[in-house]
N, C-alpha and C positions, 0 to 999 in steps of 0.2 A: 473243798478239795485242794487247792493250792497250798493251803496253810498245812493241811496233813501231810503234803508231799514233802513240804519244807522240813516238818518233824521227822519224818522218814528219813531225809536225808542227813540231818544231824545226828539221829541215830546211827546210820550207817557209817557215817565219818567216825564215831565214837567206836563203834565195832571195828573199822579199819585201822582205828589207831591203836587198838589192842592186838592187833596182828592177828584176827581170826580169819583163817584162810578156809576154813569150811564153814559155808552157810546152806540154811537150808535153801532149797531151790526156789519156792514161792518169794520169800523174801528177797533174795537175790535178782529176781525179776523186778520186784516193786521198785526196789532201790534204783536200778537201771533206769526205770521208766520215769521215776521222778526227776532223775538228773537230766533226762533228755527234754523234759518239760521247763525245767528251769533255766537250761542253756536256751532253749527257743524262746521264752519269755524275754529274757536280758537282751537278746537281740532285736526285737519289735520296738522298743523304747527309743525315741530318737529325740534329739535337742531342737527345738523349734524356735523361731523369732516372731517377735509380734510389736507393733507399736500403739501406743495410746495417743491421741490429741487432747490435750487439756486446754480448755478456752476458759477466757477471763483470769489469766495469770497477769497480762499486762494491759493498760490502755491501749485502744487500737490507735495506729498513727493515721489520722486522717488527712495530713499534708505537711508540708515541709515547715509550716508555721506552728504545728502541733508541739507545745513545750513541755506536755505532761511527761514525756519518756525521758526527760532529763530529770524527772522526780523518782524513778525506779531504777533499780540496778538488775543486770542480766548476767551475772556471773554463773557459768556451767556449773563449776564446782558448787557452789553455795546452793544451787538448785537440786544438784544430789545428795547433798547431804540433809537437805528437807525432805526431799523424796525416802530415802533411807530411814530417816527420823519419822516417818508417818505423819507426813504433812500432808498429803494428798493422796496416799497410796498405803494399803496395810502393810503389815510387817511380812518380810518375806516367809518366817515362820508360819504365818497363819494363813498363807496361799497355797493353794494345791498344786499339784504337778512339778513340784521343785521350781516354782517362779522365782525369778531373779532379775533385778532391774541392772541393765547393762550400761545404760547412759541416756542423757537427755541433751534434747537440741532445742533451744529458745528460738522462739518465732515471735520477736519482740514486735515486729511492724504490724503482724497480725493479730497480736495480743494473746498468745498462747505458746504452748510448748508442745513438742514431742519427746515421748517417753519410750525407749527401747527396751525391750526384756526379753527372757528366754524361759522357756519351760520344756519338760520333758513328757511326751505322750506318745502313744500309738499315731502314726500319720493316719490310720483312719478316724481315729476319734478326735483329730485336730479342731476342727470347727466346734465341734462341743465342748473341748476344753476351753477355746477362746471364749465363748459364749459364758461359761461358768466363771472363768476369771473375770470378764467384763462385768457379769453382774456383781461379784464380789466388791469391784471398785466402784461400781455405781452404788451400791448400798453403803459403802464406806463415806463416799462423799456426801450422800444424802443426810447421814447421821450427824457428819461434822458440821454441814450447811456454811461452807467457806463462802464469805462475802468480800471481796475486796474492797478498798477505800474509794475506788475510782468508778465502781458500777453498784447497783444495787441488786443485781442478779448474782445467785450463787456461782460458784466453780463446777463445770461439767467436763466429763472425759468421754470421749468416743473412740471405739476401736477403728483403726486405720484398715481400709479394705483395699486401697492401691498402693500406690508409689509415689509419696508428695514429693512436688516440684519445690525443692528447697532452694528460693534464690534471694539475693540482697539488691534489686534493682531499685534505684534510689527515686525514679519518677514513677513507680508503679506503687499505687496505693490500694487497700482494700475498698470493695465495693459492695452493694446489696444485690447487683445483676452479675450473673455469672454467664460467661459464653463456652459452652461444651462442644468442643469439635469431636466429631466422629473420625477414628482411624481405622474404618471399615464402614459396613453397611450401615443404615440409620438404625437407630433404637427409638422404640414406640415411646409415646410421652407416658403411657400406664407403665412400662417399664422404669423409666426415668423418675418418676414422682415415687416409686416403691423406693429406690436407690436414695433419693433425695429428701424426702419428707421427714425422716428420724431427727434432722437437724435443725428443723424449724419451719415455721409457717410459710408456704409458697404462694405468692400473690398471682403468679402467672408464668405459664410455660409456652415459650413460641417456638415452634419448629419452622425453619426454613422451607419455604415452599419447594414442591418438588419441580417446579420450572424453572427455579432459578440455577444459573451455571456457577455460581461461587464455588469453589473448592478451598478448604475442605468444608464438607457439610457440618452444619453446627446447629444448635439450639440454644436459644436465651432463657435463662432460669431467673426469675426475680424473687428473692426472699423479702419478706416483710422486715426483717432485722439483718444487720451486717454480719454480726458475729455468727448469725445461722450459716450464711454466704461462706465465711472464712473456714466455718468448721468442715462444710460440706467440700471445700476446694482440698482442704489438706487431708480429707480422710477418703475422697471417691476417686481423685485425680490418678489415673493410670490404671484403674479397674477395667477388667475385660468383661465384656456384657455380650453374650452371644457371638463371640469372636472379634466384637468391635472393642478397640480401646478408647476411653473416654479421656480427654485432654482438656483440662479446665483452667481458665484465666480470667481475671477479674475484667468486666466490660466497659465499665466507665467510672471517672472519678468519684469520689465521695461527695455527697450533697447532704448535710444534716441539718440544714436551716429549716425549722418547723415552719416558720412565717412564711418562707417562699413555698415551702409544699402546700402548705394551705392555702396561699393566695392563686398558685397555679391550678389548685383541684376547684376552686371556686372563683372563676374569672367573672361572672356576672355580679359578684359582690366587691371583688376587688379592684375590678378594672374603674368602676367609678369612684371608689374611695381614693384611688391613686390620683385619679383627674381632680377630684376635690381637693386633695392635699396640694397638688400643684397649683390650682387656682389660689388656694388660701396663701400659701407661700409666695406667689407671684404679687398679690395683692397686699398682703403685709410687709413685704421686703422689698421687693424689685420696684413695683409702683412707686414708693416713695423715694427711691435711688433715681429712677429716671425723672420724676418731679424736680427733684433737688439739682441735676445736671441741667435740667432745660431751664432752670430758674437761675441757675448760674451763668448760662450762655445769654439769656437774654439781658441780666443785669450786669455781664462782664465783670463778674465777681472775681476770676481767676485771670483776668485780661491786665497784663502790667502796665498796658498803656493808658488805663482809665485810672491809674494812682497819681497822685499830686507830685510824689517826689520824681516820677518818671516824666510827667509833662514838663517840670520845672527845669530838670536836666536836658531834656529834648529842646525845649525853647532857649536856652543858654548856648546849645552847641550845635545841634543839626540844623534847627531853623535859621539860626543866625547865618551858617554857610549857604544854606538854600536862598537866603535873602540876598546875599553877596553874588549868587550866582544867576539869580532873576534880572539882574541889571545888565547882564551881560547880553551880547548878541544871540546868545542862543535861547533866550528864554522862550521862544515861542517854538521849541522842537517837540513839545508834549502835544498830545491830543486832549489832555485834560478839559480844555476850556472849550472844545468844539461846540458841545452841547449847551452852551450857555452865550443867549443873544437877548438883546433888549426885547425882543417880540415874546420871549415867554416869561418876563419879569411879572407879568399881569397873572398868568396862569399859576407860578411859583406864589405869589401872595395870596391867591385864592386856597392854595393848598394849606398854606399855613394858618390861614384864619380856620379852617374846617378842622386842623389837628388841634388847635387852641379849644374847639368846642367839646362838648361830652360826646361821647361816641354815641349815635344815634343811628347812623345808616352807613352804607357802604360808600367808599370814595374809589372811583374808577378813573384811571388814567389811561385814555386811549391814544394811540399813535403808532408809528413805525417801529420796527424793531431797530434799538440803538439809540432811542431817545430816554431812555430811562436806565439806570443801573440795576443789576441784577442782585436781590439778596434772598435769604431763605434756606432753612436746613430742615430736613425730615428725614432720618434713617429708616431703613428697610432690613428687618431681618429675614434674608431670603432663607439662609440655610435654617434658622430656626423652625421657619414653615415648613420646608422640605421633610426635617425630620419628625415634627409633630405629625404630618400627613403618613408617613410610613407607620408612626406608632398606630394611629388610628386605623390604619387598613388592617395592621396586625391584630389589633384588638377586635375589629369587626369580625374578621374571619375566625377570631378564636371563639368569640361568644354569640355570634350570629347576628349582631346588632349593626345596624347601618352607621351610627356613629354614638361615640361615648363620651363626647367631650373634649377630645385630643384635637381633633382635626381645627388646623390652623392656617387660614386662608391670608393671601396678601390683603384682601379686603379688612378681616377682622386685625391684622397687625397696623393698617392705617389707622383704624378706629383707635386701638389702645393708643398709638403715639399722639393722635389728635387729642384724646381725652386728658393724656398725661399734660399736654400744652397747655388745653384749657384751665386745668386745675393751677398749673404753675403761674399762668398769667393772672388768675383770680387773685392768686396771693400776693401778686406784685402790684396789681391796680391799686388806687387809692379807694380808701374805705369809704369815703363820703360818698363816691358814686356808686359803690357796689353793696352797700349795705341794705338798700332797700329793694333790691332785687335777687338774683340768683338763689341761694338756698333760704333766704330768710323771709320769702313771701308767703304772707299768711292765707290770702285769698287769691282765687285764681283769677279775678277782674282787678288785682291791682295795677297790671300793666296797662289800663286804661285810664288811670289817673296819673297825671304828671307830677312826680315827686319834687319836692323842694330839693335841690341840690346845694350843698355847703361848699364852703370854700375849697378851691384844691389847684394843685400846682400843674397846669398842662404838660411840664416836662416829665411829671411821673405817670402819664398814662401810657402804657405800653403800645407800639405801633407795629402791626404784622404787615409785611408787604409779601404778597403773592404775585410773583412775576411770570410772565409767559402764560398767563391764565387762558385757555382753551385756544392755542395756537398751534401750528402744525409740529409735528413731531411730539406731541403730547396729546395721544389720542385715548387716555384712559378717563373714561366716562365716570368711572366711580371714584375716583380721586377728585373730579371736578365736583362731584355731588357732595363727597365729604367735606370739600374746603369749603364750599359754599354753607352748608349746614355750619361748621365750626364759626365761620365769619358771623352767620347771622345769630349764633348763640352768644358770641363775644359783643357784637353790637347792641343786641336787645337787652343784655344784663349791664351794659356801660363798662365792660372789663379793658376793652382795647380799641384803638383806631384798626380797621381794616382796609388796606389800599390794594385795589386789583389794578395790576399793569397788563395790558395786552393791545396787542393790533387788531384783534378780532372784535368789531362792533357788535357782534351777535351775544357777547356776554352779558349785555343789559337784560335780555329776554331771559336767558339762562338764569341770572343772579335774582331775577324777580319773583322765580319760584320759589325759592329760598327766604327773601325776605319780601313779602308782598305788601301791598297797601302803603309803601314807603317809597318817596323819589329819592335818586342818589344824588351825590355830589360826584360829578363828572367833568374831567376837562380833556380837550384834544388836542394832542401836541402834533402838530404840523410838521413838514419838512422846512428847511431854511429857505429864506426867500432867495431870490437869485442875487440881488446886490450882497447880501450877507455871505452867500455860497462862493462868490467871487472873491470877496473880501478874507474869508478864511483860507482859500487856498493860495493867495497871493502872500499872505503872511507867513504860511508855512512851506513854500517852496523857495523863497529868497530870489537869488539871481540867476535861476534857470531858465530854459529857453520857454518864453510864455506867448508865443506866437499862436494864435486861435484859441486861447485858453476861455474868453468870453463864450464863444460859440460852442465849445466842448462842454463848459459848465452849463449852459443853457440846455444842451441836450442830456446831460448827466441829471440835473435836478439837484435838489438840496437834501436827498438822504445822506445822513451822517455816514453810515457803513460803506456807501460808494464813494463819498467823498475821501474818506480814508485812504481806500484802496486807490483812487485817482492821485491823490497827494503822494503816496508811496512810490507809483509808477513814474511821476514826473521827476521826485528825487532819483530815482535811479538811473536816469538819463533820457527817458522817453520823452517826446513832445506830446502836447495836450490832445493834439488829432489821434495819434498812435494809441496814447493811453486809453483814449475814449472807446477807441475802435476795439481793443482788447476786452474792455468790459462789455461792449455790446455783444461781441462773439459768446463771451461767459453768459451772458444774459439770455441769448438766443439758446443755447445748449440747455441751459436750467428751464426756459419755457417750454421747449420741445419735450423736455423729459417729463415734466410736471403736467403739463396741459395735454400731451398727446400720447406718451408713454414711448418707451425705447423699442418694444415690441408689443405683439398682440396679446401676450401674457400681462404686461403691465397695463395695457389699455383697458382689459377689463377690471381692474381694480379702480380705475378712475370713477368717481360718482358722477361725471358727466361725460357726453358723447363729444367726440372730436368736432362734429360739425357745430355743436352748441358754442364751444369755446371760439371756434374760427369765426361764428356770426359776430361776437363780442368784438375779438381782436381786429378783424376786418375794419370795422367801424372806429375803433380807437386809433388804429394807425394813421386815421384821416382826420383824427381831431384828438382834444385833450380828454373829452367826456361824452358820455353818450346818455340818452335818457332812460333812466331806470325802467318806466313803464313802457317805452317802446319796446325794449328787449324783453321783457317778461311777457308781453302779449303778442310778441310775433310768432308766427306759426312754427317755428322752431321750438319754442320753449311752452307755447299755448297755454299760456297763464300761471304754470308752476314756476316759482322762484326757488324751489330747493337746490338745483344744479347751480344757481346763480349764487347763492349762499355760501355753497360747498368751494366755489372757486374763490370767494372771498377768505373763505378760511385757510385756504392754501395760498393765500397772498398772492395771487395771481392779478387780481383786480381787489379796488377799494371801493366802497359804497359810502358816500355822502349822504348826510342826514337834512332834510329841511321841516321844522316844526314837527319833529319825531318821527318822520317817515322817510324811508327811501326816496332819494331825489335822482340822483346821476351815479353813473359809474365811470371810474377810470383806472388807468392802469394800478397794479400793486404799489409799484414803485415809478419814479419818473424815470429811469432807465428803461423799464420795460415798453415804453412807446416806442423809444429808437428801436428795440428788438422786434417789437410788432411790425413797425415799417419794414426793416429788414426781411422779416420773414413773409410778408406779404408780397415782397418784390420778388420772390421766388417763384418764377412763372409755371414750373411744373408741378411744386406743391400747391401753389393756389389754384391751378387748374383740377388737382386732384382733390382737394378739399370742396371747391365748387362745383364738380361733379357728384360727390357723396351728398352735397347739400340740395342739388337738384334732384337727383333720385330720391331724396327722402320728401321733398315736395312734390314729386311726380305721385310718389306712395299715397301721400295726405289726399291727393286731388282725386286720384282713382277711388280712395275710399269713400270719400263724397259722392262720386258718381255711382258708385254701388250703392249707396245709401239712398240717392234720389230715385235710382232705377227700381230699387226694393220698393219703394212707397209707391211710385207709379203703378206698379205691378199689382200692388195689394189693391189701389182705387180700380184698376181696368178689371179686377176680379168681380168687382160690383155689378159690372155690366152683363145683361142676359144676351148670349149669342144667338139664341134660337129666333127670338121676337125683335132684338134689335133694340131692346128697351133696358133702363136701368132698375135695379131692385126697390127703388123707393124714389119719390118725387114725380109721380103719376108718369113715370116712363121716361122723363126728360132728365137731363143731367142738372144736377142741384147746382145753384149760383155757388155756394160755397166751396163745392168740390170742383167746379170750374175753375175758380180764382186758384184753389190750391195746385191744380194741375198746370195752370201757367205760370205759377209762380216756380214750381219744380223744373219747369222746361227752361225757364230763364236760367236757374241757377244751374241746370246741366249744361246749358249753352255755354255760360262762362267758365265752367269748369273744363269743357271742352276745348275751349279757346287757351285756356292754361296749360293744360297737359300737351298740346299741340307745341306750345313755345318752348315747355320744359322740354320735350323730346327732342325739338329741333337743338336747343341749349347742350343738350347731352351728348348728341351727334358731334356738334363742334369741339366741347371738351374731349371728347374722346379723341378726336383728330391731333389736338394739341398734344394730348398726352402721348399719341404713337409716335408724333415726330420728336419727344423729348425736349 
C-alpha cells in the first residue's frame, strides 16, 4: 500500500510539474492522502543509540605484575578502522535500520571493548531492531570464529543493556565474583539469574540476609569464568529492574592459581601432602645443616682460639703480659682459684681416669651449687612451635581431623634437637669404639658380649656435661627424661662420656631408670674445710679489718658462693661480723620464703607443710645433723619421706648417705644453720609453729582415740543385754577378747594422757601468742 502511494505521489509530482490545474476529484483526494501518510511516516523514524561489548579483544589484566598488556596495542583509531573494515562487525551497508558505527572505547584491563553505534527505527520497534542487529553481529562472529593468540576461546559480542561504569582505577582488577548493589528494593534471585545467565555459567548467587542492617543491600554472584563476570559487569551495570538500579563492582582480587584452588577444594588430600613435603624438606635439608652446626660447635671448627697460629700469638703476647701481672701483689684478686684445693685433687684424678676409659656408664658429680663450672647449649625454637600449632589448628578446623602432622610441641622440638646432637656426636666419636655398636649391630644380643676395643685416643671421645640436672628452677620433667635417654644412648653405644652435675642426690634413682643394671661413677664434692675457707678469705681480703674473722667463717661455712659474697662485703669496708650478719639476714628471708611461703597462696604450692619443715629446722638449730630415720618415722611425717626429698630438692636441707642409704640430714648449706638458729629464737614465730604442731599432734591422738573407741564399741556389741551373756564362749567373755579389750583400754588411757598434755600446751602457747 505504501509503495503504491509512493508511485501515486511521483505521478502527482509529474502532473503538477506539467502545471495541470484541473484534476479529477478522486485522483486529487488520493494524492492528498498519500502525501499525508508519507509525511506521517517520516516523522515517526528516530535515530537510536546502542552499544556492544566485545569480549576477548585483549588479555585480562590480573594484576600489576601481568606483562601481557605490553605485548598488545590499544589505539582507538586502529580499532575503529578494523571495525569499519569488517574485522568484528558486518559492513554498514549489510546491516538493517541504517546501522552506523559511531566510536569505540577500549577496555584493556577487562580484556574487551565497547562499540557505540546508531540506527534509525520507530521507537516502538526499538527492542525488536536491537535484537535483529545483535543476531546479525552474533552470526557474523560465529562465521568468522575469531580466536586471539592469548586465549583459546573465540571473540563474543553482547548487547549492552545498562550504562557501563568506565573507570581506570589502578588497584582494581577483574574478578570472577561480582557484588551487585541494589539502588532500590531487593531483586529476586530468579530475576537476577535471567539477567546474568546469558554471559556465562554461574556457580552461586548469595543474597544478603534480610536480617542484615548493611546498606546498601547487595547480592554476591560467582561466575565459573572471569570473562563471564567482566561481560556481565559491562552489560548489566546501571540496568533498571522493577524500579531498582543495579550497580556492579568486582568483589575480590583475581586468583587464577589452579593448584591452589585444587588444594583448597581437597584439604583431606592436600594438607597431609603438605605435611609430608615439609617433613621431607626438613629431613633432607635442615637436619644435615643442624648436624653440621652442632658438630662445628663440639669440635670448635669455627673457634679461632683453637687454631695454632692464634695460640702461638696469644702465648707470645697476652700470656706473657699476664705472667708478669701474676707476680704482682694483685695476683690473688681473682676468684678463679677458689674452687681448687688439695682435698679435691683426689676427686679430680678419679674423674680424669674415668674419662680415659671407654664410655660405659654415667659419671655423676654431686655437690653444692658453685663447685663445678656450667657448660651446655640446647636451642629451643618456641616461635616455630607456636606457628606449627596455629597451622595444625587451622587444618583441623578445615578438614575435621584432630591432627594432621603439623602439630609441634616443645617436647617434639627437644627430641629433634637431641637426635641431631646424637648423630653429630656419633660422627665425631672414634670409629674403633662405635663400629661394633650403634647402627651396625647385627644381632639383638650383641650388647651382651664385651667387644674387643681397638686402640683409641681418649682425647677424641666427646664429653657431654649436663649441669644443674634436676635442681630447683628446672622443673621440666620431660626435659630430664629426654636428657637421661640421650645419655643412656650415647653411653651404651660408646659414643661419648656423659657427666651429670647436680646438687640433688635424688638424680641417682632417676638415672637408674634410664640405665638399669649398671653402677655409676660418681664423686661427691663437699664444701671447703674450715681451715681452707679461712685461708682463702685471708688471701683475698689483704689488710682489711679481720677482727672476728675465724668466728664469722666458722658460722658461714665453706660454701663457695657464700664465701665470694663474704669476701666482697669485707672488701667494701664491712667488718667480718657485720658481713656475716648481712648474709644471715638474707638467708633468713630465703628460708622463710622457700620453706613457709610469703603468704597463704605461696604456702599452698609448697609440697610440704610448715610444721614438717619446722620439725627439721628446730632440731638442726641445735645441732649440725639429725638422724634421717628419726625424722622420717616421727609423728609429723609418719614414715613418708616424700616431703623430706622435696626439701632436699629445694636445697633447704641435704641428705648424706651411708652404705647407699640415707643416713643423716643437715642444712642445705652451712649458712642455713645460723639462719635456722635465728628463726628459732623468734619467740612469737616459734610459739605459732609449736601451736600448729601441737594442734596437729592433738588431732592425731583424737583420731587414735576415735579408732580405739570404735573397736571397743564393736566388741561390746557382741554382749547380749537381755541375759547378760556373750554370744559365744558359753556366755563368758573369751580370753582373747578380754586381752584385746584391756590392751585397747591401756592405749586409750595413754592417748588421753597425751591429749591432756597437748591441750594444756596449746593453752599456754595461746597465752604467749596473745602477749605478742
